DRENMIDO-830176 format. One record per residue (C-alpha): residue number from 1; residue in one letter; x, y, z. Coordinates in nm, 3 decimals, decimal comma. Layout:
# DRENMIDO-830176
{tigu: NUM kemar: a c1: X c2: Y c3: Z}
...
This chain:
# DRENMIDO-830176
{tigu: 1 kemar: x c1: 0,240 c2: -1,242 c3: -1,250}
{tigu: 2 kemar: x c1: 0,545 c2: -1,453 c3: -1,175}
{tigu: 3 kemar: x c1: 0,476 c2: -1,807 c3: -1,056}
{tigu: 4 kemar: x c1: 0,702 c2: -1,756 c3: -0,754}
{tigu: 5 kemar: x c1: 0,575 c2: -1,626 c3: -0,422}
{tigu: 6 kemar: x c1: 0,528 c2: -1,250 c3: -0,388}
{tigu: 7 kemar: x c1: 0,800 c2: -1,111 c3: -0,161}
{tigu: 8 kemar: x c1: 0,749 c2: -0,802 c3: 0,056}
{tigu: 9 kemar: x c1: 1,082 c2: -0,678 c3: 0,192}
{tigu: 10 kemar: x c1: 1,075 c2: -0,390 c3: 0,442}
{tigu: 11 kemar: x c1: 1,389 c2: -0,193 c3: 0,522}
{tigu: 12 kemar: x c1: 1,341 c2: -0,038 c3: 0,864}
{tigu: 13 kemar: x c1: 1,497 c2: 0,062 c3: 1,194}
{tigu: 14 kemar: x c1: 1,220 c2: -0,132 c3: 1,370}
{tigu: 15 kemar: x c1: 1,192 c2: -0,479 c3: 1,214}
{tigu: 16 kemar: x c1: 0,993 c2: -0,603 c3: 1,513}
{tigu: 17 kemar: x c1: 0,693 c2: -0,408 c3: 1,380}
{tigu: 18 kemar: x c1: 0,646 c2: -0,660 c3: 1,098}
{tigu: 19 kemar: x c1: 0,439 c2: -0,837 c3: 0,986}
{tigu: 20 kemar: x c1: 0,234 c2: -0,655 c3: 1,251}
{tigu: 21 kemar: x c1: -0,128 c2: -0,611 c3: 1,136}
{tigu: 22 kemar: x c1: -0,038 c2: -0,786 c3: 0,813}
{tigu: 23 kemar: x c1: -0,001 c2: -1,109 c3: 1,010}
{tigu: 24 kemar: x c1: -0,371 c2: -1,115 c3: 1,097}
{tigu: 25 kemar: x c1: -0,707 c2: -1,156 c3: 0,922}
{tigu: 26 kemar: x c1: -0,708 c2: -1,212 c3: 0,546}
{tigu: 27 kemar: x c1: -0,349 c2: -1,107 c3: 0,481}
{tigu: 28 kemar: x c1: -0,229 c2: -1,311 c3: 0,778}
{tigu: 29 kemar: x c1: -0,403 c2: -1,622 c3: 0,650}
{tigu: 30 kemar: x c1: -0,249 c2: -1,566 c3: 0,307}
{tigu: 31 kemar: x c1: 0,092 c2: -1,527 c3: 0,471}
{tigu: 32 kemar: x c1: 0,057 c2: -1,857 c3: 0,659}
{tigu: 33 kemar: x c1: -0,063 c2: -2,026 c3: 0,338}
{tigu: 34 kemar: x c1: 0,251 c2: -1,912 c3: 0,154}
{tigu: 35 kemar: x c1: 0,076 c2: -1,680 c3: -0,090}
{tigu: 36 kemar: x c1: 0,327 c2: -1,408 c3: 0,001}
{tigu: 37 kemar: x c1: 0,629 c2: -1,365 c3: 0,227}
{tigu: 38 kemar: x c1: 0,734 c2: -1,084 c3: 0,459}
{tigu: 39 kemar: x c1: 1,095 c2: -1,000 c3: 0,541}
{tigu: 40 kemar: x c1: 1,189 c2: -0,707 c3: 0,766}
{tigu: 41 kemar: x c1: 1,556 c2: -0,609 c3: 0,757}
{tigu: 42 kemar: x c1: 1,714 c2: -0,384 c3: 1,019}
{tigu: 43 kemar: x c1: 1,898 c2: -0,099 c3: 0,845}
{tigu: 44 kemar: x c1: 2,128 c2: -0,076 c3: 1,148}
{tigu: 45 kemar: x c1: 2,277 c2: -0,411 c3: 1,052}
{tigu: 46 kemar: x c1: 2,462 c2: -0,229 c3: 0,772}
{tigu: 47 kemar: x c1: 2,620 c2: 0,040 c3: 0,990}
{tigu: 48 kemar: x c1: 2,996 c2: -0,003 c3: 1,022}
{tigu: 49 kemar: x c1: 3,075 c2: 0,153 c3: 1,361}
{tigu: 50 kemar: x c1: 3,033 c2: 0,003 c3: 1,708}
{tigu: 51 kemar: x c1: 2,734 c2: 0,224 c3: 1,786}
{tigu: 52 kemar: x c1: 2,550 c2: 0,114 c3: 1,468}
{tigu: 53 kemar: x c1: 2,507 c2: 0,476 c3: 1,361}
{tigu: 54 kemar: x c1: 2,268 c2: 0,527 c3: 1,070}
{tigu: 55 kemar: x c1: 2,236 c2: 0,905 c3: 1,072}
{tigu: 56 kemar: x c1: 2,442 c2: 1,224 c3: 1,084}
{tigu: 57 kemar: x c1: 2,400 c2: 1,602 c3: 1,093}
{tigu: 58 kemar: x c1: 2,283 c2: 1,764 c3: 0,769}
{tigu: 59 kemar: x c1: 2,517 c2: 1,964 c3: 0,546}
{tigu: 60 kemar: x c1: 2,410 c2: 2,325 c3: 0,541}
{tigu: 61 kemar: x c1: 2,283 c2: 2,309 c3: 0,898}
{tigu: 62 kemar: x c1: 1,932 c2: 2,276 c3: 1,027}
{tigu: 63 kemar: x c1: 1,736 c2: 2,078 c3: 1,282}
{tigu: 64 kemar: x c1: 1,734 c2: 1,703 c3: 1,302}
{tigu: 65 kemar: x c1: 1,946 c2: 1,427 c3: 1,153}
{tigu: 66 kemar: x c1: 1,966 c2: 1,262 c3: 0,811}
{tigu: 67 kemar: x c1: 2,000 c2: 0,891 c3: 0,737}
{tigu: 68 kemar: x c1: 2,334 c2: 0,814 c3: 0,573}
{tigu: 69 kemar: x c1: 2,354 c2: 0,722 c3: 0,205}
{tigu: 70 kemar: x c1: 2,619 c2: 0,454 c3: 0,254}
{tigu: 71 kemar: x c1: 2,429 c2: 0,265 c3: 0,522}
{tigu: 72 kemar: x c1: 2,092 c2: 0,281 c3: 0,344}
{tigu: 73 kemar: x c1: 2,252 c2: 0,180 c3: 0,013}
{tigu: 74 kemar: x c1: 2,393 c2: -0,139 c3: 0,168}
{tigu: 75 kemar: x c1: 2,048 c2: -0,229 c3: 0,301}
{tigu: 76 kemar: x c1: 1,882 c2: -0,172 c3: -0,037}
{tigu: 77 kemar: x c1: 2,144 c2: -0,372 c3: -0,225}
{tigu: 78 kemar: x c1: 2,104 c2: -0,657 c3: 0,023}
{tigu: 79 kemar: x c1: 1,728 c2: -0,666 c3: -0,044}
{tigu: 80 kemar: x c1: 1,779 c2: -0,649 c3: -0,421}
{tigu: 81 kemar: x c1: 1,977 c2: -0,973 c3: -0,408}
{tigu: 82 kemar: x c1: 1,660 c2: -1,153 c3: -0,303}
{tigu: 83 kemar: x c1: 1,422 c2: -0,978 c3: -0,542}
{tigu: 84 kemar: x c1: 1,632 c2: -0,813 c3: -0,816}
{tigu: 85 kemar: x c1: 1,329 c2: -0,707 c3: -1,021}
{tigu: 86 kemar: x c1: 1,126 c2: -0,566 c3: -0,733}
{tigu: 87 kemar: x c1: 1,083 c2: -0,187 c3: -0,726}
{tigu: 88 kemar: x c1: 1,245 c2: 0,000 c3: -0,438}
{tigu: 89 kemar: x c1: 0,978 c2: 0,227 c3: -0,290}
{tigu: 90 kemar: x c1: 1,061 c2: 0,499 c3: -0,038}
{tigu: 91 kemar: x c1: 0,772 c2: 0,591 c3: 0,193}
{tigu: 92 kemar: x c1: 0,777 c2: 0,970 c3: 0,232}
{tigu: 93 kemar: x c1: 0,522 c2: 1,253 c3: 0,267}
{tigu: 94 kemar: x c1: 0,691 c2: 1,424 c3: -0,030}
{tigu: 95 kemar: x c1: 0,620 c2: 1,132 c3: -0,261}
{tigu: 96 kemar: x c1: 0,354 c2: 1,062 c3: -0,523}
{tigu: 97 kemar: x c1: 0,014 c2: 0,985 c3: -0,362}
{tigu: 98 kemar: x c1: -0,043 c2: 0,612 c3: -0,330}
{tigu: 99 kemar: x c1: -0,331 c2: 0,473 c3: -0,537}
{tigu: 100 kemar: x c1: -0,494 c2: 0,148 c3: -0,646}
{tigu: 101 kemar: x c1: -0,302 c2: 0,147 c3: -0,973}
{tigu: 102 kemar: x c1: 0,027 c2: 0,123 c3: -0,784}
{tigu: 103 kemar: x c1: -0,103 c2: -0,166 c3: -0,575}
{tigu: 104 kemar: x c1: -0,220 c2: -0,352 c3: -0,885}
{tigu: 105 kemar: x c1: 0,112 c2: -0,295 c3: -1,064}
{tigu: 106 kemar: x c1: 0,325 c2: -0,414 c3: -0,774}
{tigu: 107 kemar: x c1: 0,102 c2: -0,718 c3: -0,714}
{tigu: 108 kemar: x c1: 0,169 c2: -0,825 c3: -1,073}
{tigu: 109 kemar: x c1: 0,543 c2: -0,845 c3: -1,006}
{tigu: 110 kemar: x c1: 0,773 c2: -1,058 c3: -0,795}
{tigu: 111 kemar: x c1: 0,756 c2: -0,832 c3: -0,492}
{tigu: 112 kemar: x c1: 0,826 c2: -0,486 c3: -0,356}
{tigu: 113 kemar: x c1: 1,104 c2: -0,340 c3: -0,139}
{tigu: 114 kemar: x c1: 0,966 c2: -0,075 c3: 0,098}
{tigu: 115 kemar: x c1: 1,214 c2: 0,168 c3: 0,249}
{tigu: 116 kemar: x c1: 1,114 c2: 0,338 c3: 0,574}
{tigu: 117 kemar: x c1: 1,273 c2: 0,671 c3: 0,655}
{tigu: 118 kemar: x c1: 1,320 c2: 0,841 c3: 0,990}
{tigu: 119 kemar: x c1: 1,453 c2: 1,168 c3: 1,134}
{tigu: 120 kemar: x c1: 1,460 c2: 1,446 c3: 0,870}
{tigu: 121 kemar: x c1: 1,479 c2: 1,193 c3: 0,588}
{tigu: 122 kemar: x c1: 1,740 c2: 1,008 c3: 0,382}
{tigu: 123 kemar: x c1: 2,042 c2: 1,146 c3: 0,197}
{tigu: 124 kemar: x c1: 1,916 c2: 1,243 c3: -0,147}
{tigu: 125 kemar: x c1: 2,208 c2: 1,073 c3: -0,323}
{tigu: 126 kemar: x c1: 2,093 c2: 0,723 c3: -0,234}
{tigu: 127 kemar: x c1: 1,737 c2: 0,809 c3: -0,332}
{tigu: 128 kemar: x c1: 1,858 c2: 0,927 c3: -0,671}
{tigu: 129 kemar: x c1: 2,078 c2: 0,623 c3: -0,722}
{tigu: 130 kemar: x c1: 1,875 c2: 0,331 c3: -0,592}
{tigu: 131 kemar: x c1: 1,512 c2: 0,423 c3: -0,529}
{tigu: 132 kemar: x c1: 1,258 c2: 0,364 c3: -0,806}
{tigu: 133 kemar: x c1: 0,955 c2: 0,539 c3: -0,658}
{tigu: 134 kemar: x c1: 0,879 c2: 0,779 c3: -0,373}
{tigu: 135 kemar: x c1: 0,528 c2: 0,728 c3: -0,238}
{tigu: 136 kemar: x c1: 0,307 c2: 0,908 c3: 0,014}
{tigu: 137 kemar: x c1: -0,012 c2: 0,787 c3: 0,184}
{tigu: 138 kemar: x c1: -0,136 c2: 1,139 c3: 0,250}
{tigu: 139 kemar: x c1: -0,059 c2: 1,502 c3: 0,308}
{tigu: 140 kemar: x c1: 0,069 c2: 1,467 c3: 0,662}
{tigu: 141 kemar: x c1: 0,393 c2: 1,373 c3: 0,836}
{tigu: 142 kemar: x c1: 0,446 c2: 1,057 c3: 1,042}
{tigu: 143 kemar: x c1: 0,735 c2: 0,981 c3: 1,277}
{tigu: 144 kemar: x c1: 0,855 c2: 0,710 c3: 1,041}
{tigu: 145 kemar: x c1: 0,765 c2: 0,514 c3: 0,730}
{tigu: 146 kemar: x c1: 0,661 c2: 0,194 c3: 0,905}
{tigu: 147 kemar: x c1: 0,299 c2: 0,294 c3: 0,968}
{tigu: 148 kemar: x c1: 0,267 c2: 0,396 c3: 0,602}
{tigu: 149 kemar: x c1: 0,380 c2: 0,051 c3: 0,491}
{tigu: 150 kemar: x c1: 0,073 c2: -0,122 c3: 0,636}
{tigu: 151 kemar: x c1: -0,194 c2: 0,027 c3: 0,405}
{tigu: 152 kemar: x c1: 0,038 c2: 0,001 c3: 0,105}
{tigu: 153 kemar: x c1: 0,104 c2: -0,368 c3: 0,171}
{tigu: 154 kemar: x c1: -0,260 c2: -0,445 c3: 0,250}
{tigu: 155 kemar: x c1: -0,384 c2: -0,287 c3: -0,073}
{tigu: 156 kemar: x c1: -0,119 c2: -0,479 c3: -0,270}
{tigu: 157 kemar: x c1: -0,141 c2: -0,821 c3: -0,104}
{tigu: 158 kemar: x c1: -0,520 c2: -0,842 c3: -0,140}
{tigu: 159 kemar: x c1: -0,472 c2: -0,821 c3: -0,518}
{tigu: 160 kemar: x c1: -0,275 c2: -1,148 c3: -0,526}
{tigu: 161 kemar: x c1: -0,461 c2: -1,453 c3: -0,666}
{tigu: 162 kemar: x c1: -0,648 c2: -1,647 c3: -0,400}
{tigu: 163 kemar: x c1: -0,588 c2: -1,405 c3: -0,114}
{tigu: 164 kemar: x c1: -0,953 c2: -1,296 c3: -0,088}
{tigu: 165 kemar: x c1: -1,087 c2: -1,643 c3: -0,157}
{tigu: 166 kemar: x c1: -1,325 c2: -1,503 c3: -0,418}
{tigu: 167 kemar: x c1: -1,133 c2: -1,299 c3: -0,674}
{tigu: 168 kemar: x c1: -1,463 c2: -1,166 c3: -0,814}
{tigu: 169 kemar: x c1: -1,473 c2: -0,945 c3: -0,503}
{tigu: 170 kemar: x c1: -1,205 c2: -0,729 c3: -0,662}
{tigu: 171 kemar: x c1: -1,405 c2: -0,668 c3: -0,980}
{tigu: 172 kemar: x c1: -1,647 c2: -0,403 c3: -0,852}
{tigu: 173 kemar: x c1: -1,456 c2: -0,223 c3: -0,580}
{tigu: 174 kemar: x c1: -1,390 c2: 0,148 c3: -0,565}
{tigu: 175 kemar: x c1: -1,143 c2: 0,265 c3: -0,833}
{tigu: 176 kemar: x c1: -1,178 c2: -0,064 c3: -1,026}
{tigu: 177 kemar: x c1: -1,212 c2: -0,066 c3: -1,410}
{tigu: 178 kemar: x c1: -1,559 c2: -0,217 c3: -1,374}
{tigu: 179 kemar: x c1: -1,672 c2: 0,095 c3: -1,187}
{tigu: 180 kemar: x c1: -1,486 c2: 0,318 c3: -1,433}
{tigu: 181 kemar: x c1: -1,275 c2: 0,463 c3: -1,153}
{tigu: 182 kemar: x c1: -1,577 c2: 0,567 c3: -0,945}
{tigu: 183 kemar: x c1: -1,637 c2: 0,499 c3: -0,577}
{tigu: 184 kemar: x c1: -1,829 c2: 0,186 c3: -0,488}
{tigu: 185 kemar: x c1: -2,208 c2: 0,197 c3: -0,452}
{tigu: 186 kemar: x c1: -2,377 c2: 0,136 c3: -0,110}
{tigu: 187 kemar: x c1: -2,460 c2: -0,214 c3: 0,011}
{tigu: 188 kemar: x c1: -2,753 c2: -0,356 c3: 0,211}
{tigu: 189 kemar: x c1: -2,834 c2: -0,684 c3: 0,386}
{tigu: 190 kemar: x c1: -3,079 c2: -0,818 c3: 0,644}
{tigu: 191 kemar: x c1: -3,277 c2: -0,702 c3: 0,834}
{tigu: 192 kemar: x c1: -3,495 c2: -0,557 c3: 0,557}
{tigu: 193 kemar: x c1: -3,608 c2: -0,279 c3: 0,790}
{tigu: 194 kemar: x c1: -3,384 c2: -0,122 c3: 1,054}
{tigu: 195 kemar: x c1: -3,473 c2: 0,176 c3: 1,274}
{tigu: 196 kemar: x c1: -3,725 c2: 0,301 c3: 1,024}
{tigu: 197 kemar: x c1: -3,496 c2: 0,265 c3: 0,725}
{tigu: 198 kemar: x c1: -3,570 c2: 0,012 c3: 0,453}
{tigu: 199 kemar: x c1: -3,369 c2: -0,152 c3: 0,177}
{tigu: 200 kemar: x c1: -3,420 c2: 0,023 c3: -0,161}
{tigu: 201 kemar: x c1: -3,697 c2: -0,156 c3: -0,352}
{tigu: 202 kemar: x c1: -3,490 c2: -0,194 c3: -0,668}
{tigu: 203 kemar: x c1: -3,245 c2: -0,424 c3: -0,487}
{tigu: 204 kemar: x c1: -3,532 c2: -0,661 c3: -0,403}
{tigu: 205 kemar: x c1: -3,678 c2: -0,655 c3: -0,753}
{tigu: 206 kemar: x c1: -3,460 c2: -0,926 c3: -0,908}
{tigu: 207 kemar: x c1: -3,431 c2: -0,707 c3: -1,219}
{tigu: 208 kemar: x c1: -3,056 c2: -0,714 c3: -1,282}
{tigu: 209 kemar: x c1: -3,050 c2: -0,439 c3: -1,545}
{tigu: 210 kemar: x c1: -3,235 c2: -0,201 c3: -1,312}
{tigu: 211 kemar: x c1: -3,008 c2: -0,298 c3: -1,022}
{tigu: 212 kemar: x c1: -2,699 c2: -0,231 c3: -1,233}
{tigu: 213 kemar: x c1: -2,836 c2: 0,107 c3: -1,340}
{tigu: 214 kemar: x c1: -2,919 c2: 0,201 c3: -0,979}
{tigu: 215 kemar: x c1: -2,573 c2: 0,103 c3: -0,864}
{tigu: 216 kemar: x c1: -2,411 c2: 0,311 c3: -1,139}
{tigu: 217 kemar: x c1: -2,622 c2: 0,611 c3: -1,036}
{tigu: 218 kemar: x c1: -2,527 c2: 0,562 c3: -0,673}
{tigu: 219 kemar: x c1: -2,157 c2: 0,535 c3: -0,761}
{tigu: 220 kemar: x c1: -2,171 c2: 0,862 c3: -0,951}
{tigu: 221 kemar: x c1: -2,360 c2: 1,034 c3: -0,669}
{tigu: 222 kemar: x c1: -2,118 c2: 0,905 c3: -0,404}
{tigu: 223 kemar: x c1: -1,818 c2: 1,013 c3: -0,608}
{tigu: 224 kemar: x c1: -1,968 c2: 1,356 c3: -0,675}
{tigu: 225 kemar: x c1: -2,028 c2: 1,409 c3: -0,304}
{tigu: 226 kemar: x c1: -1,704 c2: 1,271 c3: -0,159}
{tigu: 227 kemar: x c1: -1,442 c2: 1,277 c3: -0,436}
{tigu: 228 kemar: x c1: -1,560 c2: 1,512 c3: -0,714}
{tigu: 229 kemar: x c1: -1,206 c2: 1,538 c3: -0,853}
{tigu: 230 kemar: x c1: -1,236 c2: 1,179 c3: -0,972}
{tigu: 231 kemar: x c1: -1,520 c2: 1,277 c3: -1,204}
{tigu: 232 kemar: x c1: -1,308 c2: 1,555 c3: -1,354}
{tigu: 233 kemar: x c1: -1,055 c2: 1,294 c3: -1,466}
{tigu: 234 kemar: x c1: -1,314 c2: 1,117 c3: -1,679}
């Protein structure tokens, strides 16, 4: 990763929403410690008329409005001046499903530029010309891309060195190489007995090989039950 601070640049019609949740808890502490920076730029600042118009009616007719290519392009090019090597990512339900691999890849770079759409979407010409990736957080439609930015940023920022305090925490999480892409095994702590349920004996045995084997079995079982498609990829 570059030695410079990781820069998150959000292009939005609602810059007041940021850093939002990202300014609290672990990511908020990392932000205050200068481990990453957050810039939210108002796309309306690049509109050229008095009304700061960012949208217009779609060619071919239809309901809703479409964000203009010229206005959005100016906003993207402004952000690229700060982080020229950062990927431009458009948050859209028609994009590629977001995953841990994307978060890891972006965290290894100088930053990411996250473009938030509204209305019926953004003129395809600017997407073709200036957007590197189109990403979705799920098969559903939100009123805008801002809410989708939060989980994407959280998953990315926590991968930065020193953000979690103990980087070993990342080693055995769900989808990590150490777990071979499986879901994480269950965890237990005190009290040893709770409402008739006890901690599995193997976890109290001190036998690390047996504990590792149990955890692997549990990861496979959890994945088979909740996300069986992940096993088919192996």
